[in-house]
Residue frames as a rotation matrix with the C-alpha (Angstrom) as fourth column:
MET 1
-0.454 -0.673 -0.585 -23.06
-0.776 -0.024 0.630 21.25
-0.437 0.740 -0.511 27.24
GLY 2
-0.843 0.181 0.507 -24.90
0.260 0.962 0.090 17.89
-0.471 0.207 -0.857 26.87
LYS 3
0.208 0.978 -0.014 -28.28
0.514 -0.121 -0.849 19.52
-0.832 0.170 -0.528 26.15
THR 4
0.241 -0.094 -0.966 -26.60
-0.605 -0.793 -0.073 21.87
-0.759 0.602 -0.248 23.68
LEU 5
-0.777 -0.619 -0.114 -25.07
-0.533 0.551 0.642 18.92
-0.334 0.560 -0.758 21.79
ILE 6
-0.554 0.696 0.457 -28.43
0.577 0.717 -0.392 17.04
-0.600 0.047 -0.799 21.81
GLY 7
0.420 0.793 -0.441 -30.19
0.234 -0.564 -0.792 20.12
-0.877 0.229 -0.422 20.39
GLN 8
0.149 -0.419 -0.895 -27.61
-0.774 -0.613 0.158 20.73
-0.615 0.670 -0.416 17.71
SER 9
-0.672 -0.409 0.617 -27.33
-0.040 0.852 0.521 17.06
-0.740 0.325 -0.589 16.49
ARG 10
-0.118 0.617 -0.778 -28.62
-0.954 -0.288 -0.084 16.71
-0.276 0.732 0.623 12.96
LEU 11
0.419 0.176 -0.891 -27.93
-0.500 0.864 -0.064 13.07
0.758 0.472 0.450 12.30
VAL 12
-0.039 -0.331 0.943 -27.49
-0.914 0.392 0.100 10.33
-0.403 -0.858 -0.318 14.99
GLY 13
0.343 0.108 -0.933 -26.44
-0.644 0.750 -0.150 6.90
0.684 0.652 0.327 13.96
PHE 14
0.019 -0.288 0.957 -26.19
-0.875 0.459 0.155 3.73
-0.484 -0.840 -0.243 16.08
PHE 15
0.475 0.128 -0.871 -24.91
-0.629 0.742 -0.234 0.44
0.616 0.658 0.433 14.68
GLY 16
-0.216 -0.477 0.852 -24.18
-0.949 0.309 -0.067 -2.62
-0.231 -0.823 -0.520 16.79
ALA 17
-0.853 -0.240 -0.462 -23.78
-0.365 0.909 0.202 -6.41
0.372 0.341 -0.863 16.61
GLY 18
-0.843 0.536 0.046 -26.90
0.240 0.451 -0.860 -6.66
-0.482 -0.713 -0.509 18.82
LEU 19
-0.111 0.799 -0.591 -29.20
-0.549 -0.545 -0.634 -5.02
-0.829 0.254 0.499 16.38
GLY 20
-0.943 -0.330 0.045 -29.72
-0.179 0.615 0.768 -8.12
-0.281 0.716 -0.639 14.15
SER 21
-0.488 0.839 0.240 -33.49
0.861 0.508 -0.024 -7.92
-0.142 0.195 -0.970 13.99
LYS 22
-0.392 0.384 0.836 -36.01
0.370 -0.766 0.526 -5.35
0.842 0.516 0.158 12.75
SER 23
0.707 0.645 -0.290 -37.70
0.488 -0.149 0.860 -5.21
0.511 -0.750 -0.420 16.20
ARG 24
0.289 -0.659 -0.695 -34.42
0.873 -0.117 0.474 -4.32
-0.394 -0.743 0.541 17.89
ILE 25
-0.673 -0.487 0.557 -33.54
0.710 -0.636 0.301 -1.82
0.207 0.598 0.774 15.26
ASP 26
0.013 0.815 0.579 -36.95
0.359 -0.545 0.758 -0.14
0.933 0.198 -0.300 15.68
ARG 27
0.708 0.208 -0.675 -36.54
0.695 -0.032 0.719 -0.13
0.128 -0.978 -0.167 19.46
ALA 28
-0.195 -0.909 -0.369 -33.11
0.886 -0.325 0.331 1.56
-0.421 -0.262 0.868 19.20
ARG 29
-0.609 0.044 0.792 -34.40
0.583 -0.651 0.485 4.13
0.537 0.757 0.371 16.75
LYS 30
0.394 0.884 0.250 -37.26
0.402 -0.410 0.819 5.11
0.826 -0.222 -0.517 18.91
MET 31
0.524 -0.361 -0.771 -35.01
0.817 -0.043 0.575 5.40
-0.241 -0.931 0.272 22.01
LEU 32
-0.551 -0.833 0.049 -32.56
0.795 -0.507 0.333 7.68
-0.252 0.223 0.942 20.06
LYS 33
-0.337 0.516 0.788 -35.44
0.437 -0.655 0.616 9.78
0.834 0.552 -0.005 18.72
VAL 34
0.781 0.523 -0.341 -36.57
0.553 -0.325 0.767 10.53
0.291 -0.788 -0.543 22.29
LEU 35
0.191 -0.770 -0.609 -32.95
0.759 -0.278 0.589 11.69
-0.623 -0.575 0.531 23.10
PHE 36
-0.799 -0.529 -0.286 -32.49
0.148 -0.634 0.759 13.51
-0.583 0.564 0.585 19.81
PRO 37
0.125 0.971 0.204 -35.93
0.498 0.116 -0.859 14.68
-0.858 0.209 -0.469 18.66
ALA 38
0.649 0.186 -0.738 -34.69
-0.397 -0.745 -0.536 17.10
-0.650 0.641 -0.409 16.08
ALA 39
-0.440 -0.881 -0.174 -32.13
-0.666 0.190 0.722 14.74
-0.603 0.433 -0.670 14.49
TYR 40
0.411 0.335 -0.848 -32.36
-0.835 0.512 -0.202 12.34
0.367 0.790 0.491 11.61
VAL 41
0.060 -0.437 0.897 -31.87
-0.832 0.475 0.287 8.98
-0.552 -0.764 -0.335 13.36
VAL 42
0.327 -0.033 -0.944 -30.40
-0.703 0.660 -0.267 5.83
0.632 0.751 0.193 11.79
ALA 43
0.062 -0.337 0.939 -29.89
-0.853 0.472 0.225 2.55
-0.519 -0.815 -0.258 13.50
GLY 44
0.689 0.132 -0.713 -28.74
-0.604 0.649 -0.463 -0.85
0.401 0.749 0.527 12.24
SER 45
0.923 -0.377 0.084 -26.46
0.285 0.812 0.509 -3.86
-0.260 -0.445 0.857 12.72
ASP 46
0.116 -0.961 -0.250 -22.71
-0.231 -0.271 0.935 -3.84
-0.966 -0.051 -0.253 12.46
LEU 47
-0.414 -0.244 0.877 -23.16
0.692 0.542 0.477 -5.54
-0.592 0.804 -0.055 9.11
ASP 48
0.698 0.648 0.306 -25.47
0.712 -0.577 -0.400 -2.68
-0.083 0.497 -0.864 7.96
ALA 49
0.670 -0.543 -0.507 -22.63
-0.258 -0.810 0.526 -0.25
-0.696 -0.222 -0.683 8.93
SER 50
-0.271 -0.883 0.384 -20.22
0.090 0.374 0.923 -2.31
-0.958 0.285 -0.022 6.82
ALA 51
0.022 0.409 0.912 -22.46
0.962 0.239 -0.130 -2.21
-0.271 0.880 -0.389 3.87
ILE 52
0.921 0.355 -0.158 -22.89
0.336 -0.932 -0.138 1.55
-0.196 0.074 -0.978 4.16
ALA 53
0.389 -0.869 -0.307 -19.03
-0.368 -0.452 0.813 2.07
-0.845 -0.203 -0.495 4.61
SER 54
-0.370 -0.709 0.600 -18.14
0.139 0.596 0.791 -0.34
-0.919 0.376 -0.123 1.72
LEU 55
-0.222 0.307 0.925 -20.62
0.832 0.554 0.016 -0.43
-0.508 0.774 -0.378 -1.21
ASP 56
-0.729 -0.079 -0.680 -21.51
-0.142 -0.954 0.263 3.19
-0.670 0.288 0.684 -2.13
GLY 57
0.030 0.913 -0.406 -24.83
-0.796 -0.224 -0.562 1.98
-0.604 0.340 0.720 -3.50
GLU 58
-0.282 -0.238 -0.929 -23.45
-0.842 0.525 0.121 -0.98
0.459 0.817 -0.349 -5.39
THR 59
0.860 0.508 0.039 -24.33
-0.473 0.769 0.430 -4.68
0.189 -0.388 0.902 -4.82
GLY 60
-0.194 -0.932 -0.305 -21.74
-0.527 0.362 -0.769 -6.74
0.828 0.011 -0.561 -2.96
LEU 61
0.611 0.335 -0.717 -21.16
0.329 0.717 0.615 -9.14
0.720 -0.612 0.328 -0.14
CYS 62
0.282 -0.445 0.850 -20.04
-0.704 -0.698 -0.132 -7.60
0.652 -0.561 -0.510 3.12
CYS 63
0.401 -0.221 -0.889 -17.84
0.420 0.907 -0.036 -9.66
0.814 -0.359 0.457 5.36
ILE 64
0.510 -0.348 0.787 -16.90
-0.745 -0.636 0.202 -8.85
0.430 -0.689 -0.584 8.98
LEU 65
0.472 -0.499 -0.727 -13.98
0.435 0.849 -0.300 -10.74
0.767 -0.175 0.618 10.44
GLY 66
-0.036 -0.456 0.889 -13.14
-0.656 -0.660 -0.366 -9.63
0.754 -0.596 -0.275 13.99
THR 67
-0.570 -0.081 0.817 -13.80
-0.760 0.430 -0.488 -11.16
-0.312 -0.899 -0.307 17.38
GLY 68
0.025 0.692 0.721 -16.75
0.097 0.716 -0.691 -12.82
-0.995 0.088 -0.049 15.62
SER 69
-0.945 -0.325 -0.029 -17.59
0.002 -0.094 0.996 -13.17
-0.326 0.941 0.089 11.94
ASN 70
0.100 0.994 -0.044 -20.71
0.211 -0.064 -0.975 -12.36
-0.972 0.088 -0.217 9.83
ALA 71
-0.943 -0.307 0.127 -21.65
0.196 -0.205 0.959 -11.93
-0.269 0.929 0.253 6.14
GLY 72
0.044 0.997 -0.056 -24.51
0.382 -0.069 -0.922 -10.50
-0.923 0.019 -0.384 4.23
LEU 73
-0.504 -0.135 0.853 -25.47
0.864 -0.082 0.497 -9.72
0.003 0.988 0.157 0.59
TYR 74
-0.008 0.522 -0.853 -26.44
0.418 -0.773 -0.477 -6.10
-0.909 -0.360 -0.212 0.14
LYS 75
0.011 0.033 0.999 -27.51
0.909 -0.417 0.004 -3.64
0.417 0.908 -0.035 -2.59
GLY 76
-0.189 -0.127 0.974 -26.26
-0.221 -0.961 -0.169 -0.36
0.957 -0.247 0.154 -1.23
PRO 77
-0.737 -0.126 0.664 -27.60
-0.664 -0.048 -0.746 -0.25
0.126 -0.991 -0.048 2.34
LYS 78
0.328 0.932 0.152 -30.44
-0.944 0.319 0.083 -2.75
0.029 -0.171 0.985 1.69
LEU 79
-0.553 -0.555 0.621 -29.89
-0.602 0.782 0.162 -6.31
-0.576 -0.284 -0.767 2.89
LEU 80
-0.062 0.442 -0.895 -30.75
-0.911 0.341 0.232 -8.94
0.408 0.830 0.381 0.29
ARG 81
0.648 0.206 -0.734 -29.64
-0.063 0.974 0.217 -12.13
0.759 -0.094 0.644 1.92
LYS 82
-0.255 -0.768 0.588 -28.18
-0.817 -0.155 -0.556 -13.25
0.518 -0.622 -0.588 5.20
LEU 83
-0.066 0.149 -0.987 -27.80
0.219 0.967 0.131 -16.38
0.973 -0.208 -0.097 7.23
PRO 84
0.928 0.341 0.153 -28.50
-0.096 -0.178 0.979 -16.68
0.361 -0.923 -0.132 10.98
SER 85
0.013 -0.957 0.289 -25.42
-0.728 -0.207 -0.653 -16.12
0.685 -0.203 -0.700 13.11
GLY 86
0.454 0.095 -0.886 -24.26
0.321 0.910 0.262 -19.23
0.831 -0.403 0.383 15.03
GLY 87
0.796 -0.263 0.545 -22.17
-0.581 -0.585 0.566 -17.06
0.170 -0.767 -0.619 17.36
TYR 88
-0.071 -0.990 0.123 -19.09
-0.969 0.040 -0.244 -18.29
0.236 -0.136 -0.962 19.07
LEU 89
-0.018 0.104 0.994 -20.59
-0.592 0.801 -0.095 -21.56
-0.806 -0.590 0.047 20.13
VAL 90
0.163 0.194 0.967 -21.53
0.427 0.870 -0.246 -23.01
-0.889 0.453 0.059 16.77
GLY 91
0.842 0.175 0.510 -20.36
0.539 -0.301 -0.787 -20.43
0.016 0.937 -0.348 14.23
ASP 92
0.846 -0.454 -0.279 -18.06
-0.367 -0.876 0.313 -17.47
-0.386 -0.163 -0.908 13.73
GLU 93
0.573 -0.648 0.502 -15.78
0.762 0.647 -0.035 -19.34
-0.302 0.402 0.864 11.33
GLY 94
0.120 -0.684 0.720 -12.65
0.830 -0.328 -0.451 -17.53
0.544 0.652 0.528 10.54
SER 95
0.707 0.197 0.679 -12.94
-0.116 -0.915 0.386 -15.09
0.698 -0.352 -0.624 13.52
GLY 96
-0.209 -0.835 0.509 -10.67
-0.698 -0.238 -0.676 -14.32
0.685 -0.496 -0.533 16.44
ASN 97
0.032 0.319 0.947 -12.72
-0.932 0.353 -0.087 -16.49
-0.362 -0.880 0.309 18.81
TYR 98
0.930 0.291 -0.226 -12.76
-0.367 0.792 -0.488 -19.31
0.037 0.537 0.843 16.30
PHE 99
0.294 -0.914 -0.280 -8.97
-0.119 0.256 -0.959 -19.33
0.948 0.316 -0.033 16.10
GLY 100
-0.203 -0.292 0.935 -8.79
-0.923 -0.262 -0.282 -18.93
0.327 -0.920 -0.217 19.90
LYS 101
0.627 0.586 0.513 -10.67
-0.705 0.708 0.053 -22.17
-0.332 -0.395 0.857 20.25
ILE 102
0.841 -0.404 -0.361 -8.32
0.009 0.677 -0.736 -23.99
0.541 0.615 0.573 17.80
LEU 103
-0.068 -0.965 0.251 -5.25
-0.381 -0.208 -0.901 -22.75
0.922 -0.157 -0.354 19.68
LEU 104
-0.161 0.056 0.985 -6.62
-0.987 0.002 -0.161 -23.54
-0.011 -0.998 0.055 23.12
ASN 105
0.837 0.543 0.070 -7.75
-0.534 0.838 -0.116 -26.89
-0.122 0.060 0.991 21.95
HIS 106
0.547 -0.769 -0.332 -4.17
0.042 0.421 -0.906 -27.79
0.836 0.482 0.263 20.73
LEU 107
-0.307 -0.655 0.690 -2.70
-0.667 -0.369 -0.647 -26.45
0.678 -0.659 -0.324 23.96
ILE 108
0.300 0.471 0.830 -5.01
-0.931 0.333 0.148 -28.54
-0.206 -0.817 0.538 26.15
TYR 109
0.963 0.218 0.157 -4.25
-0.182 0.959 -0.217 -31.70
-0.198 0.181 0.963 24.19
ASP 110
0.288 -0.958 -0.009 -0.54
-0.299 -0.099 0.949 -30.98
-0.910 -0.270 -0.315 23.89
SER 111
0.340 -0.049 0.939 -0.58
0.786 0.563 -0.255 -31.16
-0.516 0.825 0.230 20.10
LEU 112
0.930 -0.118 -0.347 1.00
-0.250 -0.898 -0.363 -27.82
-0.269 0.425 -0.865 19.34
PRO 113
0.511 -0.860 0.012 4.36
0.387 0.217 -0.896 -27.84
0.768 0.463 0.443 17.46
THR 114
0.194 -0.473 -0.859 7.04
0.978 0.024 0.208 -27.27
-0.077 -0.881 0.467 20.13
HIS 115
-0.811 -0.570 0.132 8.06
0.576 -0.818 0.005 -23.76
0.105 0.081 0.991 18.87
ILE 116
-0.263 0.812 0.521 4.48
-0.016 -0.544 0.839 -22.65
0.965 0.213 0.156 18.84
GLN 117
0.561 0.499 -0.661 3.77
0.571 0.344 0.745 -24.12
0.599 -0.795 -0.092 22.28
ASN 118
-0.302 -0.756 -0.581 6.77
0.953 -0.242 -0.181 -22.22
-0.004 -0.608 0.794 23.70
GLU 119
-0.859 0.002 0.513 5.43
0.167 -0.944 0.284 -18.92
0.485 0.329 0.810 22.28
VAL 120
0.052 0.997 0.062 1.95
0.011 -0.063 0.998 -19.53
0.999 -0.051 -0.014 23.47
GLN 121
0.481 0.095 -0.872 2.96
0.782 0.402 0.475 -20.52
0.396 -0.911 0.119 26.95
ALA 122
-0.660 -0.747 -0.078 5.21
0.736 -0.623 -0.263 -17.48
0.148 -0.231 0.962 27.18
GLU 123
-0.706 0.496 0.505 2.08
-0.223 -0.833 0.506 -15.31
0.672 0.245 0.699 26.56
LEU 124
0.123 0.989 0.079 -0.59
-0.521 -0.003 0.853 -17.30
0.844 -0.146 0.515 28.36
GLY 125
0.035 -0.209 0.977 1.21
-0.971 0.225 0.083 -19.40
-0.238 -0.952 -0.195 30.90
SER 126
-0.719 -0.438 -0.540 1.92
-0.579 0.807 0.116 -23.12
0.385 0.396 -0.834 31.08
ASP 127
-0.838 0.459 0.294 -1.25
0.079 0.636 -0.767 -24.26
-0.539 -0.620 -0.570 32.88
PRO 128
-0.870 0.493 0.019 -4.06
-0.033 -0.097 0.995 -24.96
0.493 0.864 0.101 30.40
VAL 129
-0.266 0.776 -0.572 -6.49
0.907 0.403 0.125 -25.89
0.327 -0.485 -0.811 33.24
LYS 130
-0.461 0.033 -0.887 -6.24
0.511 -0.807 -0.296 -22.29
-0.726 -0.589 0.355 34.47
LEU 131
-0.943 0.087 -0.322 -7.08
-0.310 -0.585 0.750 -21.03
-0.123 0.807 0.578 31.02
ILE 132
-0.618 0.740 -0.266 -10.09
0.391 0.582 0.713 -23.36
0.682 0.336 -0.649 30.86
ASP 133
-0.247 0.475 -0.845 -11.27
0.950 -0.054 -0.308 -22.06
-0.192 -0.879 -0.438 34.28
GLU 134
-0.701 -0.107 -0.705 -10.93
0.056 -0.994 0.095 -18.47
-0.711 0.028 0.703 33.09
LEU 135
-0.945 0.310 -0.101 -12.81
-0.125 -0.059 0.990 -19.22
0.301 0.949 0.095 29.96
TYR 136
-0.279 0.882 -0.379 -15.83
0.591 0.469 0.657 -20.77
0.757 -0.041 -0.652 31.76
SER 137
-0.124 0.240 -0.963 -15.86
0.955 -0.234 -0.181 -18.10
-0.268 -0.942 -0.200 34.43
THR 138
-0.915 -0.286 -0.286 -15.64
0.207 -0.939 0.275 -15.00
-0.347 0.193 0.918 32.33
GLU 139
0.027 0.936 -0.350 -18.66
0.065 -0.351 -0.934 -12.91
-0.998 0.002 -0.070 31.41
SER 140
0.586 0.080 -0.806 -17.38
-0.716 -0.415 -0.562 -12.51
-0.380 0.906 -0.186 27.79
PRO 141
0.266 -0.524 0.809 -16.07
0.173 0.852 0.495 -15.97
-0.948 0.008 0.317 26.58
ALA 142
0.753 -0.045 0.657 -16.07
0.658 0.096 -0.747 -14.85
-0.030 0.994 0.102 22.98
ALA 143
0.820 -0.490 0.295 -13.88
-0.401 -0.860 -0.314 -11.89
0.408 0.139 -0.902 23.76
TYR 144
0.435 -0.674 0.598 -11.61
-0.572 0.306 0.761 -14.09
-0.696 -0.672 -0.252 25.93
LEU 145
0.420 -0.192 0.887 -11.25
0.583 0.806 -0.102 -16.57
-0.696 0.560 0.450 23.02
GLY 146
0.911 -0.073 0.406 -10.67
0.311 -0.524 -0.793 -13.66
0.271 0.849 -0.454 20.69
GLU 147
0.686 -0.705 0.177 -7.68
-0.698 -0.569 0.435 -12.54
-0.206 -0.422 -0.883 22.80
ILE 148
0.151 -0.588 0.795 -6.20
-0.049 0.798 0.600 -16.01
-0.987 -0.129 0.092 22.59
GLY 149
0.583 0.168 0.795 -6.89
0.706 0.379 -0.598 -16.01
-0.402 0.910 0.103 18.81
SER 150
0.937 -0.319 -0.140 -5.04
-0.348 -0.884 -0.311 -12.74
-0.025 0.341 -0.940 18.34
LEU 151
0.112 -0.943 0.314 -1.84
-0.451 0.233 0.862 -14.77
-0.886 -0.238 -0.399 19.09
MET 152
0.197 -0.048 0.979 -2.53
0.685 0.721 -0.103 -16.73
-0.701 0.691 0.175 15.91
VAL 153
0.928 0.201 0.315 -2.61
0.368 -0.632 -0.682 -13.50
0.062 0.749 -0.660 13.98
GLN 154
0.683 -0.730 0.008 0.69
-0.611 -0.566 0.553 -12.39
-0.399 -0.382 -0.833 15.60
MET 155
-0.275 -0.785 0.555 2.30
-0.333 0.619 0.711 -15.63
-0.902 0.011 -0.432 14.38
LYS 156
0.707 0.707 0.016 0.69
-0.223 0.244 -0.944 -15.74
-0.671 0.664 0.330 10.95
ASP 157
0.365 -0.618 -0.696 4.08
-0.920 -0.124 -0.373 -16.08
0.145 0.776 -0.614 9.14
ASP 158
-0.546 -0.568 0.615 4.64
-0.668 0.739 0.090 -19.46
-0.506 -0.362 -0.783 10.69
TYR 159
-0.781 0.093 -0.618 3.87
-0.509 0.478 0.715 -22.39
0.362 0.873 -0.326 8.50
TRP 160
-0.747 0.572 -0.340 1.70
0.647 0.744 -0.169 -24.32
0.156 -0.346 -0.925 10.98
VAL 161
-0.490 0.562 -0.666 -0.21
0.258 -0.636 -0.727 -21.19
-0.833 -0.528 0.167 12.03
GLU 162
-0.614 0.247 -0.750 -0.77
-0.722 -0.560 0.407 -20.13
-0.319 0.791 0.522 8.45
ASP 163
-0.860 0.357 -0.365 -2.40
0.104 0.822 0.560 -23.62
0.500 0.444 -0.744 7.76
GLN 164
-0.473 0.719 -0.509 -4.83
0.826 0.160 -0.541 -23.13
-0.307 -0.676 -0.669 10.58
LEU 165
-0.390 0.410 -0.824 -5.74
-0.145 -0.912 -0.385 -19.63
-0.909 -0.031 0.415 9.44
ARG 166
-0.805 0.090 -0.587 -6.22
-0.591 -0.034 0.806 -20.73
0.053 0.995 0.080 5.87
ASP 167
-0.787 0.514 -0.341 -8.48
0.455 0.857 0.242 -23.52
0.417 0.035 -0.908 6.97
GLY 168
-0.461 0.590 -0.662 -10.53
0.668 -0.260 -0.697 -21.20
-0.584 -0.764 -0.274 9.14
LEU 169
-0.519 0.151 -0.841 -10.84
-0.449 -0.886 0.118 -18.57
-0.728 0.439 0.527 6.45
SER 170
-0.901 0.175 -0.397 -11.88
-0.280 0.466 0.840 -21.28
0.331 0.868 -0.371 3.98
ALA 171
-0.677 0.660 -0.326 -14.47
0.736 0.615 -0.283 -22.47
0.014 -0.431 -0.902 6.40
PHE 172
-0.395 0.528 -0.752 -15.89
0.128 -0.779 -0.614 -18.90
-0.910 -0.338 0.240 6.60
LEU 173
-0.624 0.092 -0.776 -16.08
-0.698 -0.511 0.501 -18.58
-0.351 0.854 0.383 2.90
ILE 174
-0.895 0.241 -0.376 -17.69
0.026 0.868 0.496 -22.11
0.446 0.434 -0.783 2.42
LYS 175
-0.520 0.698 -0.492 -20.19
0.854 0.435 -0.286 -21.87
0.014 -0.569 -0.822 5.21
GLN 176
-0.090 0.503 -0.860 -21.12
0.498 -0.725 -0.476 -18.15
-0.863 -0.471 -0.185 5.31
VAL 177
-0.411 -0.087 -0.908 -20.44
-0.532 -0.786 0.316 -16.75
-0.741 0.612 0.277 1.87
LYS 178
-0.995 -0.069 -0.073 -21.15
-0.099 0.545 0.832 -19.48
-0.018 0.835 -0.549 -0.62
PRO 179
-0.442 0.896 0.039 -24.79
0.869 0.438 -0.229 -20.02
-0.222 -0.067 -0.973 0.41
LEU 180
0.161 0.491 -0.856 -25.46
0.267 -0.857 -0.441 -16.28
-0.950 -0.157 -0.269 0.02
LEU 181
-0.371 -0.296 -0.880 -23.89
-0.679 -0.561 0.474 -15.77
-0.634 0.773 0.007 -3.41
LYS 182
0.494 0.534 0.686 -25.11
0.040 0.774 -0.631 -19.11
-0.868 0.340 0.361 -4.78
GLU 183
0.232 -0.472 0.851 -24.17
0.934 0.352 -0.060 -18.93
-0.271 0.808 0.523 -8.50
GLU 184
0.951 0.180 0.252 -23.80
0.258 -0.912 -0.320 -15.07
0.172 0.369 -0.913 -8.52
LYS 185
0.144 -0.989 -0.018 -20.51
0.933 0.141 -0.331 -13.40
0.330 0.031 0.944 -8.87
HIS 186
0.880 0.121 0.460 -20.59
-0.028 -0.952 0.303 -10.25
0.475 -0.280 -0.835 -6.55
PRO 187
-0.157 -0.980 0.119 -17.41
-0.006 -0.119 -0.993 -8.94
0.988 -0.156 0.013 -5.09
LEU 188
0.399 0.174 -0.900 -16.51
0.848 0.304 0.434 -9.19
0.349 -0.937 -0.026 -1.45
TYR 189
0.108 -0.383 0.918 -15.89
-0.272 -0.899 -0.343 -6.26
0.956 -0.213 -0.201 0.90
VAL 190
0.210 -0.210 -0.955 -14.11
0.728 0.685 0.010 -6.98
0.652 -0.697 0.297 4.16
THR 191
0.195 -0.154 0.969 -14.16
-0.590 -0.807 -0.009 -5.08
0.783 -0.570 -0.248 7.39
GLY 192
0.995 0.104 -0.005 -12.96
-0.054 0.558 0.828 -6.09
0.089 -0.824 0.560 10.89
SER 193
0.493 -0.867 0.073 -9.53
-0.812 -0.428 0.397 -5.98
-0.313 -0.255 -0.915 12.40
LEU 194
0.059 -0.401 0.914 -8.75
-0.081 0.911 0.405 -9.71
-0.995 -0.098 0.021 11.85
GLY 195
0.622 0.262 0.738 -9.79
0.646 0.360 -0.673 -9.65
-0.442 0.895 0.054 8.20
VAL 196
0.923 -0.385 -0.003 -7.73
-0.337 -0.805 -0.488 -6.52
0.185 0.451 -0.873 7.44
GLU 197
0.278 -0.875 0.396 -4.70
-0.784 0.031 0.620 -7.94
-0.555 -0.483 -0.677 9.34
LEU 198
-0.193 -0.297 0.935 -4.95
0.078 0.945 0.316 -11.19
-0.978 0.134 -0.159 7.43
ARG 199
0.511 0.511 -0.692 -5.66
-0.562 -0.410 -0.718 -9.57
-0.650 0.756 0.078 3.96
ASP 200
-0.289 -0.688 -0.666 -2.82
-0.956 0.173 0.237 -11.35
-0.048 0.705 -0.708 2.18
ILE 201
-0.932 -0.045 0.361 -3.87
-0.109 0.981 -0.160 -14.80
-0.347 -0.188 -0.919 3.37
PHE 202
-0.128 0.990 0.055 -7.52
0.116 0.070 -0.991 -14.14
-0.985 -0.121 -0.123 3.01
GLY 203
0.212 0.146 -0.966 -7.02
-0.794 -0.551 -0.257 -12.81
-0.570 0.821 -0.001 -0.46
GLU 204
-0.709 -0.602 -0.366 -5.24
-0.703 0.643 0.304 -15.91
0.053 0.473 -0.880 -1.55
VAL 205
-0.819 0.443 0.365 -7.85
0.215 0.826 -0.520 -18.26
-0.533 -0.347 -0.772 0.02
ALA 206
0.143 0.914 -0.380 -10.69
-0.185 -0.352 -0.917 -16.34
-0.972 0.201 0.119 -1.66
GLU 207
-0.018 -0.225 -0.974 -9.05
-0.978 -0.197 0.064 -16.43
-0.206 0.954 -0.217 -5.07
GLU 208
-0.919 -0.392 -0.042 -8.49
-0.393 0.905 0.164 -20.17
-0.026 0.167 -0.986 -4.70
LEU 209
-0.614 0.746 0.257 -12.17
0.404 0.577 -0.709 -20.61
-0.678 -0.332 -0.656 -4.02
GLY 210
-0.456 0.337 0.824 -13.21
0.862 -0.065 0.503 -18.39
0.223 0.939 -0.261 -6.91
TYR 211
0.568 0.734 -0.373 -14.04
0.814 -0.568 0.121 -15.26
-0.123 -0.372 -0.920 -5.05
LYS 212
-0.193 -0.645 0.739 -12.91
0.618 -0.665 -0.419 -11.66
0.762 0.376 0.528 -5.70
ILE 213
0.130 0.146 -0.981 -12.21
0.900 -0.434 0.054 -9.29
-0.417 -0.889 -0.188 -2.76
GLU 214
0.509 0.038 0.860 -12.83
0.617 -0.712 -0.334 -5.81
0.600 0.701 -0.386 -3.95
ARG 215
0.030 -0.459 0.888 -11.70
-0.353 -0.836 -0.420 -3.96
0.935 -0.301 -0.187 -0.87
PHE 216
-0.066 -0.107 -0.992 -10.46
0.914 0.391 -0.103 -4.32
0.399 -0.914 0.072 2.68
ILE 217
0.345 0.270 0.899 -11.82
0.019 -0.959 0.281 -1.39
0.938 -0.080 -0.336 4.68
GLN 218
-0.511 -0.657 -0.554 -9.45
0.604 0.184 -0.775 -0.63
0.611 -0.731 0.303 7.51
ARG 219
-0.933 0.161 -0.321 -11.34
0.158 -0.620 -0.769 2.39
-0.322 -0.768 0.553 8.93
PRO 220
-0.427 0.817 0.387 -15.08
0.820 0.170 0.547 1.95
0.381 0.551 -0.743 8.16
VAL 221
0.149 0.508 -0.848 -15.92
0.793 -0.574 -0.205 4.81
-0.591 -0.642 -0.488 10.63
GLU 222
-0.629 -0.429 -0.648 -14.30
-0.003 -0.832 0.555 7.33
-0.777 0.351 0.522 8.24
GLU 223
-0.936 0.306 0.175 -16.44
0.229 0.154 0.961 6.01
0.267 0.940 -0.214 5.41
LEU 224
-0.117 0.906 -0.407 -19.49
0.984 0.161 0.076 6.27
0.134 -0.391 -0.910 7.65
ASP 225
-0.202 -0.020 -0.979 -18.65
0.389 -0.919 -0.062 9.96
-0.899 -0.393 0.193 8.30
CYS 226
-0.960 -0.191 -0.205 -18.66
-0.114 -0.400 0.910 10.59
-0.256 0.896 0.362 4.54
TRP 227
-0.575 0.817 0.028 -21.96
0.645 0.433 0.630 8.85
0.503 0.381 -0.776 4.21
ALA 228
-0.087 0.615 -0.783 -23.41
0.939 -0.212 -0.271 10.91
-0.333 -0.759 -0.559 7.02
VAL 229
-0.600 -0.166 -0.782 -22.48
-0.032 -0.972 0.231 14.20
-0.799 0.164 0.578 5.30
LYS 230
-0.966 0.244 -0.086 -24.11
-0.060 0.113 0.992 12.97
0.251 0.963 -0.095 2.11
GLU 231
-0.398 0.862 -0.313 -27.27
0.873 0.461 0.160 11.92
0.283 -0.210 -0.936 3.95
LEU 232
-0.138 0.324 -0.936 -27.53
0.646 -0.687 -0.333 15.32
-0.751 -0.650 -0.115 5.59
GLU 233
-0.822 -0.187 -0.538 -27.16
-0.266 -0.708 0.654 17.07
-0.503 0.681 0.532 2.19
ILE 234
-0.807 0.591 -0.007 -29.93
0.323 0.451 0.832 14.88
0.495 0.669 -0.555 0.74
LYS 235
-0.171 0.735 -0.656 -32.25
0.981 0.063 -0.185 15.73
-0.095 -0.675 -0.732 3.72
LYS 236
-0.427 -0.064 -0.902 -31.48
0.255 -0.966 -0.052 19.35
-0.868 -0.252 0.429 3.43
ALA 237
-0.977 0.007 -0.213 -32.29
-0.206 -0.284 0.937 19.35
-0.054 0.959 0.279 -0.30
GLN 238
-0.540 0.828 -0.155 -35.59
0.675 0.535 0.508 17.43
0.503 0.169 -0.847 0.32
GLN 239
-0.012 0.585 -0.811 -36.64
0.920 -0.312 -0.239 19.96
-0.393 -0.749 -0.534 2.94
GLY 240
-0.577 -0.342 -0.742 -35.53
0.097 -0.930 0.354 22.94
-0.811 0.132 0.570 0.90
């Protein structure tokens, strides 16, 4: 069955956060071409996938807000401008792991409002030292922090939590979006579970800073499916 699927595949796409450079994209494309020799192969970063799912050939700034965060200015699928990613250690503003660090920091230093502390301890336990040990021993610290940060999203209606979320989303726009747009007025397109979940707060923060969010894309995979069908039709027409 596997061989049959490989032989019948007409388009194969692979997009991932680890494909942030041309050399890695080329390497992935070559590997896929070996596995699927008869298929049209496309590879790119998760940000490239966001652009394909969002823009439909137009110019816009794609934002990903999930466990991590990223942004890039695109014209259709073509990347125009992008900053290096600082990752969870020195970047990822407005992401799940970013908010996880904030929550864990306040928990360690006993500076959470009492009602928030009670809710957090009910979910994570009352021993912050144990949480720190787990953070520094896990193979995926960004994902671990992202899980903690998801508590902030669950409590987004609380006034203290909302302030933290607004500050983090503002930091994302100021540090990652503003340098890309400069004086240009392109719309923003947002993918990623956290960005979609916080659409109301993020929309307000963006408007306050002078940015327009055109769309929140909840299921980019569905948009990619539509794109794949169009790409196959184009290739078929070119060959015919």
